[in-house]
C-alpha positions as CSV (number, residue, x, y, z in Angstrom):
1,M,63.9,135.0,-113.0
2,K,64.2,134.2,-109.3
3,I,61.9,135.4,-106.5
4,A,62.3,135.2,-102.7
5,L,59.1,135.1,-100.6
6,I,60.0,136.2,-97.1
7,S,58.2,136.1,-93.8
8,P,60.0,138.7,-91.7
9,K,61.0,138.3,-88.1
10,G,58.6,139.6,-85.5
11,V,55.9,136.9,-85.2
12,K,57.0,135.8,-81.8
13,M,58.2,138.5,-79.5
14,G,59.0,141.7,-81.4
15,R,62.3,143.7,-81.5
16,P,65.3,142.5,-79.5
17,E,64.9,144.7,-76.4
18,E,61.3,143.6,-76.0
19,M,62.2,140.0,-76.7
20,D,64.5,139.8,-73.7
21,K,61.9,141.0,-71.3
22,T,59.1,138.8,-72.7
23,S,61.4,135.8,-73.0
24,R,62.2,136.0,-69.3
25,I,58.6,135.7,-68.5
26,Y,57.9,132.8,-70.9
27,R,60.9,130.8,-69.7
28,E,59.2,130.6,-66.3
29,L,56.0,129.1,-67.6
30,A,55.0,125.5,-67.6
31,N,53.3,123.5,-70.4
32,I,53.0,126.3,-73.0
33,Q,53.3,124.1,-76.0
34,S,49.9,125.2,-77.4
35,L,51.0,128.8,-77.3
36,Q,54.3,127.9,-79.1
37,E,52.3,126.1,-81.8
38,L,50.4,129.3,-82.6
39,M,53.6,131.3,-82.8
40,S,55.8,128.9,-84.8
41,C,54.0,128.3,-88.1
42,P,55.0,129.0,-91.6
43,N,53.4,132.0,-93.5
44,S,50.4,130.4,-95.2
45,P,49.6,133.3,-97.6
46,L,53.1,133.2,-99.0
47,L,52.7,129.6,-99.9
48,T,49.6,130.4,-101.9
49,I,51.5,133.3,-103.6
50,A,54.3,130.9,-104.5
51,A,51.7,128.8,-106.4
52,L,50.6,131.8,-108.3
53,A,54.2,132.8,-109.1
54,A,55.2,129.4,-110.6
55,E,54.4,130.3,-114.2
56,Y,56.4,133.5,-114.0
57,F,59.6,132.6,-112.2
58,D,62.2,129.9,-112.8
59,E,63.1,129.7,-109.1
60,I,61.0,130.4,-106.0
61,E,62.5,130.4,-102.5
62,Y,60.5,130.6,-99.3
63,I,62.4,132.1,-96.4
64,D,61.1,132.2,-92.8
65,E,63.2,134.5,-90.7
66,E,62.0,132.9,-87.5
67,I,63.9,129.7,-88.4
68,E,66.6,130.8,-90.8
69,D,68.8,133.7,-91.9
70,I,68.7,135.4,-95.3
71,D,71.6,134.7,-97.5
72,W,72.5,138.1,-98.8
73,E,74.9,136.6,-101.4
74,T,72.0,135.0,-103.2
75,P,70.9,137.1,-106.2
76,F,67.1,137.7,-106.5
77,D,65.2,139.6,-109.2
78,M,62.2,140.1,-106.9
79,V,61.4,139.8,-103.2
80,G,57.8,139.5,-101.9
81,M,56.7,139.7,-98.3
82,S,53.5,139.1,-96.5
83,F,53.4,140.4,-92.9
84,M,51.4,141.4,-89.9
85,T,51.9,144.6,-87.9
86,Q,54.4,143.2,-85.5
87,Q,56.6,142.2,-88.5
88,A,56.3,145.5,-90.3
89,S,59.3,147.4,-88.8
90,R,61.5,144.4,-89.8
91,A,59.9,144.2,-93.2
92,Y,60.7,147.8,-93.9
93,E,64.4,147.2,-92.9
94,L,64.6,144.2,-95.3
95,A,62.9,146.1,-98.1
96,E,65.4,148.9,-97.8
97,K,68.4,146.5,-98.0
98,F,67.0,144.7,-101.0
99,R,66.1,147.9,-102.9
100,K,69.7,149.2,-102.4
101,R,70.8,146.0,-104.2
102,G,68.5,146.7,-107.1
103,V,65.9,144.1,-106.2
104,Y,62.2,144.9,-106.9
105,T,60.2,144.6,-103.7
106,V,56.5,143.8,-103.3
107,C,54.3,143.1,-100.3
108,G,50.8,142.4,-99.1
109,G,49.0,141.1,-96.0
110,M,47.3,142.5,-93.0
111,H,49.6,145.5,-92.3
112,P,50.2,146.7,-95.9
113,T,46.4,146.5,-96.6
114,N,45.6,148.6,-93.5
115,L,48.5,151.1,-93.8
116,P,49.3,151.2,-97.5
117,D,50.6,154.8,-97.7
118,Q,53.3,154.2,-95.1
119,T,54.2,150.8,-96.6
120,L,54.7,152.5,-100.0
121,Q,57.5,154.5,-98.6
122,N,59.4,151.2,-98.2
123,F,58.3,148.9,-101.1
124,D,58.0,149.3,-104.8
125,T,54.5,147.8,-105.0
126,V,51.9,147.2,-102.4
127,F,48.9,144.8,-102.7
128,I,45.7,145.8,-100.8
129,G,43.4,143.0,-99.9
130,E,43.5,139.5,-101.3
131,A,45.9,138.9,-104.1
132,E,44.6,136.0,-106.2
133,H,43.4,138.4,-109.0
134,T,45.8,141.3,-108.7
135,W,49.0,139.2,-108.6
136,H,48.5,138.1,-112.2
137,E,47.7,141.7,-113.2
138,F,50.9,142.9,-111.5
139,L,53.1,140.3,-113.1
140,R,51.8,141.1,-116.6
141,D,52.5,144.8,-115.9
142,Y,55.9,143.9,-114.5
143,R,56.9,141.9,-117.6
144,A,55.8,144.8,-119.8
145,G,58.0,147.2,-117.7
146,M,55.0,149.1,-116.3
147,P,54.3,147.9,-112.8
148,K,51.9,150.1,-110.7
149,R,52.7,151.1,-107.2
150,V,49.4,149.9,-105.8
151,Y,47.1,146.9,-106.7
152,T,43.7,146.9,-104.9
153,N,41.5,143.8,-105.0
154,R,37.9,144.7,-105.9
155,Q,36.6,141.2,-106.5
156,T,35.4,138.5,-104.1
157,V,37.8,135.6,-104.3
158,D,36.1,132.3,-104.9
159,M,37.8,130.0,-102.5
160,A,37.1,127.0,-104.7
161,A,39.5,128.6,-107.3
162,V,42.4,129.2,-104.8
163,S,45.5,127.5,-105.9
164,M,47.1,124.6,-104.0
165,P,49.8,126.2,-101.7
166,R,53.4,125.3,-102.3
167,Y,54.0,123.1,-99.3
168,D,57.0,121.6,-101.0
169,L,58.9,124.8,-100.3
170,L,58.8,124.3,-96.5
171,K,61.6,123.0,-94.4
172,F,59.3,120.5,-92.6
173,D,61.9,119.4,-90.1
174,R,61.9,122.9,-88.6
175,Y,58.1,123.1,-87.8
176,R,55.9,121.1,-85.5
177,T,52.7,122.6,-86.8
178,I,51.7,123.2,-90.5
179,P,49.1,125.9,-91.4
180,V,46.2,125.3,-93.7
181,Q,43.6,127.9,-94.6
182,I,40.2,126.6,-95.3
183,S,38.1,129.8,-95.2
184,R,38.1,133.6,-95.1
185,G,35.8,136.1,-93.5
186,C,34.3,136.4,-90.0
187,P,30.8,137.6,-89.1
188,H,31.9,139.3,-85.9
189,N,33.2,142.9,-85.7
190,C,35.5,143.1,-82.7
191,E,36.9,146.6,-82.0
192,F,40.5,145.4,-81.9
193,C,40.4,143.2,-85.1
194,A,41.8,144.4,-88.4
195,S,41.4,141.3,-90.5
196,T,38.0,142.2,-91.9
197,K,39.7,144.9,-94.0
198,V,41.5,142.0,-95.8
199,Y,38.9,139.3,-95.9
200,G,35.6,141.0,-95.1
201,P,32.7,139.7,-93.0
202,A,31.3,137.2,-95.4
203,Y,32.3,133.6,-94.7
204,R,33.7,131.8,-97.7
205,H,35.3,128.3,-97.8
206,K,37.2,125.9,-100.0
207,S,35.6,122.6,-100.9
208,V,36.1,119.5,-98.8
209,N,38.0,118.0,-101.7
210,Q,40.4,120.9,-101.8
211,V,41.1,120.6,-98.1
212,M,41.7,116.9,-98.2
213,A,44.0,117.3,-101.3
214,E,46.1,119.8,-99.4
215,L,46.4,117.4,-96.5
216,D,47.4,114.6,-98.9
217,V,50.3,116.8,-100.1
218,I,51.4,117.6,-96.6
219,R,51.4,113.9,-95.6
220,R,53.9,113.2,-98.4
221,Y,56.4,115.2,-96.2
222,R,55.0,114.4,-92.8
223,P,52.9,111.2,-92.5
224,Y,51.1,112.2,-89.3
225,P,51.0,116.0,-89.3
226,H,49.8,118.4,-86.7
227,I,47.6,121.0,-88.6
228,Y,46.7,124.5,-87.6
229,F,43.6,125.5,-89.6
230,T,44.3,129.3,-89.5
231,D,40.7,130.5,-90.2
232,D,39.3,133.3,-88.1
233,N,36.2,131.3,-87.4
234,M,36.4,127.9,-89.1
235,L,33.1,126.2,-87.9
236,V,30.6,129.0,-88.8
237,N,28.9,127.0,-91.6
238,T,27.4,123.9,-89.9
239,A,26.6,121.9,-93.0
240,F,30.1,122.4,-94.4
241,S,31.7,121.6,-91.0
242,L,29.9,118.3,-90.7
243,E,30.9,117.3,-94.2
244,L,34.5,118.2,-93.6
245,L,34.7,116.5,-90.2
246,Q,33.3,113.3,-91.6
247,E,36.1,113.3,-94.2
248,L,38.8,114.1,-91.6
249,K,37.8,111.1,-89.6
250,G,40.6,108.5,-89.9
251,A,42.7,110.9,-92.0
252,G,45.6,110.6,-89.6
253,V,45.9,114.2,-88.7
254,H,45.6,116.0,-85.3
255,W,44.5,119.7,-85.6
256,M,43.5,122.9,-83.9
257,T,41.6,125.9,-85.1
258,H,39.7,129.0,-84.1
259,S,35.9,129.2,-83.4
260,D,33.5,131.2,-81.3
261,I,31.6,130.3,-78.2
262,S,28.5,129.4,-80.2
263,L,30.2,126.0,-80.9
264,A,28.7,124.8,-77.6
265,E,25.3,125.0,-79.3
266,K,26.3,122.8,-82.2
267,R,26.1,119.4,-80.6
268,E,26.3,117.4,-83.9
269,V,29.5,119.3,-84.8
270,L,30.9,118.7,-81.3
271,G,30.1,115.0,-81.6
272,R,32.4,114.7,-84.7
273,L,35.3,116.9,-83.6
274,Y,37.4,114.4,-81.6
275,D,37.2,111.6,-84.1
276,S,38.2,114.0,-86.9
277,G,41.5,114.6,-85.1
278,C,40.6,117.9,-83.4
279,R,42.2,118.3,-80.0
280,K,42.2,122.1,-79.3
281,I,39.8,124.9,-80.2
282,V,41.0,128.5,-79.7
283,I,38.1,130.8,-78.7
284,G,38.3,134.5,-78.3
285,F,36.6,135.3,-75.0
286,E,38.3,138.7,-75.0
287,S,37.1,139.7,-71.6
288,I,35.1,138.5,-68.6
289,V,34.4,142.1,-67.4
290,P,30.9,142.9,-68.8
291,E,31.6,146.6,-69.5
292,S,34.8,145.8,-71.3
293,L,33.3,143.0,-73.4
294,R,30.3,145.2,-74.4
295,S,32.7,147.8,-75.8
296,L,34.5,145.2,-77.8
297,E,31.7,143.2,-79.4
298,R,28.1,143.1,-78.4
299,W,27.5,139.6,-79.7
300,K,30.1,138.2,-77.4
301,Y,28.8,140.4,-74.6
302,R,25.4,138.6,-74.9
303,K,27.1,135.3,-74.6
304,L,29.1,136.2,-71.5
305,E,26.7,134.8,-68.9
306,N,27.0,131.4,-70.6
307,Y,30.8,131.3,-71.0
308,A,31.4,128.8,-68.1
309,E,28.7,126.3,-69.2
310,S,29.7,126.6,-72.8
311,I,33.3,125.7,-71.9
312,R,32.1,122.8,-69.9
313,I,30.0,121.4,-72.8
314,I,32.8,121.8,-75.4
315,Q,35.5,120.2,-73.2
316,S,33.1,117.3,-72.3
317,Y,33.5,116.2,-75.9
318,G,37.3,115.7,-75.4
319,I,38.2,119.1,-77.0
320,G,40.5,121.4,-75.0
321,V,39.3,125.0,-75.0
322,W,42.2,127.4,-75.4
323,G,40.9,130.9,-74.5
324,T,42.2,134.4,-75.5
325,F,41.8,137.3,-73.1
326,I,42.7,141.0,-73.2
327,V,43.7,142.7,-69.9
328,G,43.9,146.4,-69.4
329,L,40.9,147.5,-71.4
330,D,39.2,150.8,-70.6
331,S,36.7,149.3,-68.2
332,D,39.3,147.1,-66.5
333,D,40.8,148.0,-63.1
334,R,43.6,146.1,-61.4
335,S,41.2,143.4,-60.3
336,V,41.0,142.1,-63.9
337,F,44.2,140.1,-63.5
338,Q,43.0,138.0,-60.7
339,R,39.6,137.7,-62.3
340,V,41.1,136.2,-65.5
341,V,43.3,133.9,-63.4
342,D,40.3,132.6,-61.4
343,F,38.1,132.2,-64.5
344,T,40.8,130.3,-66.3
345,L,41.5,127.9,-63.4
346,E,38.0,127.5,-62.2
347,N,36.8,126.5,-65.7
348,H,39.8,124.3,-66.4
349,L,40.7,125.9,-69.7
350,Y,43.2,123.8,-71.6
351,G,45.3,126.9,-72.2
352,A,45.1,130.7,-72.4
353,M,46.7,133.5,-74.4
354,I,46.8,136.7,-72.4
355,S,47.3,139.9,-74.3
356,V,47.2,143.7,-73.7
357,P,45.2,146.2,-75.8
358,T,47.0,146.5,-79.1
359,P,45.7,149.0,-81.7
360,F,46.5,147.4,-85.0
361,P,46.2,149.8,-87.9
362,G,42.9,149.3,-89.7
363,S,41.0,148.4,-86.5
364,A,38.4,150.6,-84.8
365,L,40.6,150.5,-81.7
366,F,43.5,152.1,-83.5
367,E,41.3,154.9,-84.8
368,R,39.8,155.6,-81.4
369,L,43.0,155.5,-79.4
370,N,44.8,157.6,-82.0
371,R,42.2,160.3,-81.7
372,E,42.6,160.1,-77.9
373,N,46.3,160.5,-78.2
374,R,46.9,157.4,-76.1
375,I,49.1,155.4,-78.4
376,L,52.6,155.3,-76.9
377,S,54.6,153.6,-79.7
378,K,54.2,153.2,-83.4
379,H,57.3,151.1,-83.7
380,W,55.5,148.1,-85.2
381,G,57.9,145.6,-83.7
382,D,56.3,146.4,-80.3
383,Y,52.9,145.2,-81.4
384,T,53.2,141.6,-80.3
385,L,50.0,141.7,-78.1
386,W,52.1,141.6,-74.9
387,N,54.1,144.8,-75.0
388,V,52.2,147.8,-73.6
389,V,51.8,150.3,-76.5
390,V,48.8,152.3,-75.2
391,R,48.2,154.4,-72.1
392,P,45.6,152.4,-70.0
393,K,42.6,154.3,-68.5
394,N,42.4,152.9,-65.0
395,M,45.9,151.8,-64.2
396,S,49.5,152.9,-65.0
397,V,51.7,151.3,-67.7
398,Q,53.8,149.7,-65.0
399,E,50.7,148.2,-63.3
400,L,49.5,146.8,-66.6
401,E,52.9,145.3,-67.3
402,E,53.2,143.7,-63.9
403,G,49.6,142.5,-63.9
404,F,50.1,140.9,-67.4
405,A,53.2,139.0,-66.1
406,Y,51.3,138.0,-62.9
407,T,48.4,136.6,-64.9
408,L,50.6,134.5,-67.1
409,R,52.7,133.1,-64.2
410,Q,49.6,132.1,-62.3
411,I,47.9,130.4,-65.2
412,Y,51.0,128.6,-66.3
413,S,52.5,127.8,-62.9
414,P,53.6,124.2,-62.4
415,E,50.7,123.6,-59.9
416,A,48.0,125.0,-62.3
417,S,49.4,123.1,-65.2
418,K,49.4,119.8,-63.2
419,E,45.8,120.3,-62.1
420,R,44.8,121.1,-65.7
421,M,46.2,117.9,-67.0
422,Q,44.7,115.9,-64.2
423,Y,41.3,117.4,-64.9
424,F,41.5,116.3,-68.6
425,K,42.5,112.8,-67.7
426,R,39.7,112.6,-65.2
427,V,36.8,113.9,-67.4
428,H,38.0,113.0,-70.9
429,R,35.3,111.1,-72.6
430,P,35.4,111.7,-76.4
431,G,31.9,111.7,-77.8
432,G,30.2,113.5,-75.0
433,G,29.6,113.7,-71.3
434,I,31.7,114.5,-68.2
435,G,32.0,111.5,-65.9
């Protein structure tokens, strides 16, 4: 049997009409390589599913629609997809085409887990939650001619037992950055986040040996890779972080990941980051408006007064802080745009991802805005984080769209980008201390 594992279009800029508008903005921006790295990775969960599928299928093909077209002449017995909300509309289209051809369709991931009933209208089988246990159950049922419509994970997945992803299926020449998942789970509970429905709040990680073995495989295809550790909050466990960073030292990889602002308090971890190959840390600041941040996540609200000093500390170790911000929240007025610009430039952030409020299904934000009848679109291709899909509270839709574009243009202007690079050349002292 032959299976295709497909990552649908939509990771980058949504449906075509929205892509044109957003593309025009991004073409004007200077030095946005870090943003492109986050948007141009393979689908890591599908590579793990490919490893689980090996004993059941004679042929496995990984297809990433962001870099290649689907060959509709190729016969498949089964098609599996893993997708986020912004990919869902495209995933539904693909599933319909394959089902008309008699191909059995299955899916999992963030969106199917959080909106299974709708997804079932388009797929033969839907996986809810992590699939390490339910995938084998499904394939046994499928072979017996009795596959169920829904498979729900009810067990905590031991990360030490997770299979080696099938990196050999990737077209390495088409990617600058390769994803590796070390851990699952995040202790924070942000209103806009839907990932805890898939992975939960408990932090679980692979062993250091597992991580290094995955990097060894990747280096067979790319000797000096750039790695994106895709974890929601990679450096939560200090003891594990120190052990891993020690092993990464001299491993020949450069990498980036996500953490939270408490990293500034972990001086021993900071001291090992640069030598381990880390060059960028993505931190979710979310908002610098106190009332807005308090409504999103109280832990981050309590850290707000220390944001600037924490950024200074982290970057003094040679690590660029790449911040994420949401503009247009309910406590934001039109002053938020300039406030985010000023904060980003005054604190010399290495980069920033600016987004608008996006109510992903499964999040508390979706439930609240749905009750308030403020969601303007449920075409999931619009849910890219920069298309306005909700009615703002203290500004118009047009004002939010214009303010979002203004914020990006100011942060990524040639002048701001030049000053940012000069700052890092001036203060960069790996190992600690701003000169």
